[in-house]
GUDOLUM-782185 format. One record per residue (C-alpha): residue number from 1; residue in one letter; x, y, z. Coordinates in Angstrom, 2 decimals, decimal comma. Each point is the difference from the previous one (the first is absolute). Layout:
// residues N
R resi resn       X       Y       Z
R  NUM    A       X       Y       Z
...
END
This chain:
// residues 241
R resi resn       X       Y       Z
R    1    M   76,19   92,60   68,37
R    2    P   -3,59    0,87   -1,04
R    3    K   -0,49    3,10   -2,09
R    4    Q   -1,02    3,19    1,78
R    5    R   -1,97    3,06   -0,99
R    6    I    2,15    2,79   -1,36
R    7    D   -1,35    2,49    2,55
R    8    K    0,85   -2,41    2,84
R    9    I    3,56   -0,40   -1,30
R   10    F    0,51    3,78   -0,11
R   11    S   -1,65    0,47    3,40
R   12    N    2,19   -2,67    1,65
R   13    L    3,08    1,68   -1,44
R   14    G   -1,08    3,32    1,50
R   15    L    0,19    1,65   -3,42
R   16    L   -3,64    0,82   -0,75
R   17    S   -3,27   -0,26    1,87
R   18    R   -2,70   -2,04   -1,71
R   19    S   -1,80    3,11   -1,21
R   20    E    3,28    1,49   -1,29
R   21    C    0,75   -3,27   -1,76
R   22    S   -3,42    0,05   -1,65
R   23    R    0,67    3,49   -1,39
R   24    A    3,51   -0,95   -1,11
R   25    A   -1,38   -2,99   -1,89
R   26    K   -2,64    2,11   -1,76
R   27    Y    2,73    2,41   -1,13
R   28    G    2,06   -2,87   -1,39
R   29    H    2,84    0,40    2,50
R   30    I    0,14   -3,70    0,92
R   31    A    1,19   -2,84   -2,23
R   32    V    0,38   -3,73    0,57
R   33    N    2,55   -1,82   -2,14
R   34    G   -0,02    2,91   -2,43
R   35    E   -3,77    0,16   -0,34
R   36    V   -1,79    3,08    1,30
R   37    C   -2,37   -0,96    2,82
R   38    K   -3,13    2,15    0,03
R   39    A   -1,73   -1,71    2,94
R   40    S    1,44    0,01    3,51
R   41    D   -1,93   -3,14    0,90
R   42    A    1,89   -1,99   -2,65
R   43    K    2,28   -2,65    1,45
R   44    A    3,72   -0,72   -0,28
R   45    D    2,64   -2,16    1,69
R   46    P    2,32    2,39    1,88
R   47    N    2,80   -2,58    0,01
R   48    V   -0,14   -0,75   -3,73
R   49    D   -1,59    2,83   -1,97
R   50    V    1,84    3,21   -0,88
R   51    I   -2,06    2,94    1,25
R   52    T    0,84    3,59   -0,92
R   53    Y   -1,33    3,33    1,23
R   54    K    0,45    3,00   -2,26
R   55    G    2,53   -2,01   -1,99
R   56    Q    2,12   -1,00    3,02
R   57    Q    0,17   -3,61    1,13
R   58    I   -0,89   -0,43    3,65
R   59    D    1,23   -2,62    2,46
R   60    T   -3,08   -2,12    0,64
R   61    R    1,58   -2,99    1,74
R   62    S   -2,27   -1,34    2,70
R   63    L    2,75   -0,81    2,49
R   64    V    3,13    1,99    0,81
R   65    Y    2,70   -0,47    2,64
R   66    Y    2,35    2,71    1,29
R   67    M    2,94    0,23    2,38
R   68    F    0,06    3,37    1,76
R   69    N    2,82    1,42    2,12
R   70    K   -2,08    1,81    2,61
R   71    P    1,53    3,18    1,43
R   72    A   -0,57    1,21    3,54
R   73    G   -2,88    2,44    0,42
R   74    C   -2,56   -1,56   -2,30
R   75    I   -2,97   -2,07    1,09
R   76    T   -0,96   -3,44   -1,26
R   77    A   -3,50    1,02   -1,06
R   78    N   -1,93    0,93   -3,11
R   79    E   -0,59    3,56    1,15
R   80    D    0,52    2,25    3,00
R   81    K   -0,97    3,61    0,70
R   82    Y    3,19    0,95    1,81
R   83    S    2,90   -2,15   -1,24
R   84    A    1,35   -1,34   -3,27
R   85    T   -0,96   -3,59   -0,73
R   86    I    1,80   -2,69   -1,96
R   87    F   -2,35    0,65   -2,90
R   88    D    1,30    3,54   -0,33
R   89    Y    3,15   -1,71   -1,29
R   90    I   -1,69   -2,64   -2,18
R   91    K   -1,03    1,31   -3,42
R   92    D   -2,19   -2,97   -0,88
R   93    T   -3,60    1,28    0,11
R   94    R   -1,68   -3,40    0,47
R   95    T   -2,65    0,35    2,69
R   96    N    0,43   -3,52    1,43
R   97    L    3,67    0,15    0,99
R   98    S    0,91   -0,65    3,62
R   99    A    3,10   -0,57    2,10
R  100    V    0,81   -3,47    1,27
R  101    G   -0,11    0,71    3,71
R  102    R    1,17    3,27    1,51
R  103    L    3,11    1,85    1,05
R  104    D   -0,14    2,65    2,72
R  105    K    0,28    3,63   -1,06
R  106    D    3,62    0,24    1,11
R  107    T    1,03   -3,49   -1,22
R  108    T    1,87   -0,30   -3,29
R  109    G    0,66   -2,83   -2,40
R  110    I   -1,63   -2,56   -2,24
R  111    L   -3,75    0,13   -0,52
R  112    L   -1,88   -2,07   -2,56
R  113    I   -2,95    1,56   -1,81
R  114    T   -2,42   -1,94   -2,19
R  115    N   -3,61   -0,45   -1,03
R  116    D    0,29   -3,79    0,26
R  117    G   -2,23   -0,53    3,01
R  118    D    0,67   -3,72    0,23
R  119    M    3,78    0,45    0,14
R  120    N   -0,38    2,88    2,46
R  121    H   -2,05   -2,21    2,32
R  122    K    2,41   -2,93   -0,20
R  123    L    3,08    2,14    0,67
R  124    L   -1,62    1,21    3,23
R  125    A   -1,70   -3,24    1,08
R  126    P    1,58   -1,38    3,20
R  127    R   -0,20   -3,57   -1,28
R  128    Y    2,57    0,70   -2,73
R  129    H    2,51    1,55    2,47
R  130    V    1,49    2,33   -2,61
R  131    P    3,10    1,57    1,64
R  132    K    0,65    3,74    0,19
R  133    T    3,53    1,16    0,81
R  134    Y    0,60    3,30    1,80
R  135    E    3,08    1,94    0,98
R  136    A   -0,65    1,89    3,22
R  137    L    2,18    2,63    1,63
R  138    I   -0,75   -0,47    3,69
R  139    N    0,90    1,80    3,20
R  140    G    2,19   -2,48    1,89
R  141    R    2,01   -3,17   -0,42
R  142    L   -1,67   -3,16   -1,23
R  143    L    0,77   -2,87    2,38
R  144    E   -0,03   -3,73   -0,60
R  145    S   -2,93   -0,21    2,39
R  146    D   -1,92    2,49   -2,19
R  147    I    0,61   -2,14   -3,07
R  148    K   -1,28   -3,12    1,77
R  149    F   -2,98    2,02    1,25
R  150    F   -0,95    0,85   -3,59
R  151    E    0,49   -3,63   -1,05
R  152    R   -2,64   -1,11    2,51
R  153    G   -2,57    2,58   -1,07
R  154    V   -0,71    3,30    1,74
R  155    D   -2,96    1,20    2,04
R  156    I   -0,72    3,43   -1,50
R  157    G   -3,40    0,41    1,64
R  158    D   -2,10   -1,87   -2,56
R  159    E   -2,13   -3,08    0,67
R  160    K    2,86   -2,22   -1,14
R  161    P    3,79    0,41    0,06
R  162    T    1,72    0,65   -3,31
R  163    L    1,23   -2,90   -2,07
R  164    P    3,65   -0,92    0,65
R  165    A    2,31    2,48   -1,72
R  166    K    3,66   -0,01   -1,00
R  167    C    2,25    2,79    1,23
R  168    K    3,69    0,81   -0,19
R  169    V    2,36    2,91    0,58
R  170    L    1,37    1,69   -3,12
R  171    K    1,95    2,79    1,66
R  172    E    0,63    1,55    3,41
R  173    N    0,59    3,75   -0,03
R  174    E    2,16    2,05    2,34
R  175    D   -2,99    2,07    1,11
R  176    G   -1,65   -3,06    1,57
R  177    T   -2,42   -0,67   -2,85
R  178    S   -0,04   -3,21   -2,02
R  179    L   -1,05   -1,04   -3,48
R  180    A   -2,00   -3,21    0,15
R  181    E   -1,54   -2,26   -2,61
R  182    L   -3,41   -1,45    0,80
R  183    V   -1,94   -2,53   -2,08
R  184    I   -3,70   -0,35    0,81
R  185    Y   -2,68   -2,20   -1,53
R  186    E   -3,13    2,09    0,53
R  187    G   -0,91    3,67   -0,15
R  188    R   -1,72    1,32    3,08
R  189    F   -0,52    3,69    0,77
R  190    H    3,40    1,62    0,79
R  191    Q    1,26   -3,54    0,64
R  192    V    3,75    0,55   -0,33
R  193    K   -0,03    3,13    2,16
R  194    R   -2,11   -1,72    2,66
R  195    M    2,31   -3,01    0,07
R  196    F    3,07    2,15    0,69
R  197    E   -1,95    2,05    2,54
R  198    A   -0,74   -3,27    1,80
R  199    I    3,74   -0,40    0,70
R  200    G    0,43    3,66    0,94
R  201    K    1,93    0,96   -3,12
R  202    P   -2,21    2,27   -2,11
R  203    V    0,40    0,39   -3,73
R  204    I    1,57    3,23   -1,20
R  205    K   -0,14   -0,75   -3,72
R  206    L   -1,58   -2,86   -1,94
R  207    H    0,57   -1,29   -3,53
R  208    R   -1,50   -3,05   -1,73
R  209    R    2,56   -1,64   -2,25
R  210    N   -1,83   -3,15   -1,13
R  211    F   -3,58   -1,05   -0,57
R  212    G   -0,16   -3,77   -0,41
R  213    P    2,53   -1,07   -2,64
R  214    L    0,39    3,54   -1,37
R  215    E    2,76    2,36    1,07
R  216    L   -0,29    3,74   -0,49
R  217    D    1,66    0,96   -3,27
R  218    E    3,08    2,03    1,01
R  219    S   -0,28    2,08   -3,18
R  220    L   -3,53    1,10    0,96
R  221    E    0,19    3,42    1,64
R  222    E   -2,36    0,93    2,83
R  223    G   -3,38    1,01   -1,41
R  224    K    0,58   -1,97   -3,22
R  225    Y   -1,67   -3,18   -1,20
R  226    R    0,26   -2,54   -2,79
R  227    E   -1,90   -3,03   -1,24
R  228    L    0,96   -3,39    1,32
R  229    T    1,87   -2,22   -2,44
R  230    K   -1,33   -3,36   -1,15
R  231    E    2,67   -1,66    2,14
R  232    E   -1,11    1,94    3,08
R  233    L   -3,65   -0,91   -0,58
R  234    E    0,99   -3,65   -0,33
R  235    K    1,85    0,20    3,33
R  236    I   -3,14    1,37    1,66
R  237    K   -2,19   -2,74   -1,47
R  238    N    2,42   -2,60    1,33
R  239    C   -0,77    1,24    3,52
R  240    F   -3,43   -1,57   -0,30
R  241    A    1,00   -3,24   -1,76
END
């Protein structure tokens, strides 16, 4: 990766504005590979060079990848005036992080967060048909005819029907509700809820268990996140091979 200006590196990380970085450099608070950097327009490789601020090494990697267990009640957005957002839970201050797709405010489960724009685009691109697996608590019994209906694609009021989806019953409850598993290959607005509404069995509760080849880490509590492992990143890359 080409070298970048020190002030740009700090700005992208959300640590210092460019003017703040300029002052920090003049005061000798920034060092690159052990050498004090007095000019904020000096350049460094964020993926190779060791950069410190006030003696503390900072994480300057250009690309990061997180798995987040989204709780109900938070919005998939960078900021909101009225509700908590996913970034109220993420401590990484990088200014270019974004979620891969969205989950509704009341939907829980796996959400990927990265600043790798190319991977983000590919994971959402219809031509790659990356599967997303949901567990939906619905009001009613799921019939064989409903399952075949989903397999053909569903008219949810858009210009085109949904892509064929896979659905099966996981559990039937005594109160007349059912737990269903639904695998879709695109990510339209409120798609899962609209698909179940189309068969007259609205969603009561929705949880995303898998995104592509990745399954939500069972040890990851709601509201917590962790970096993806090398093995998990390799699985994602294989989606596009």
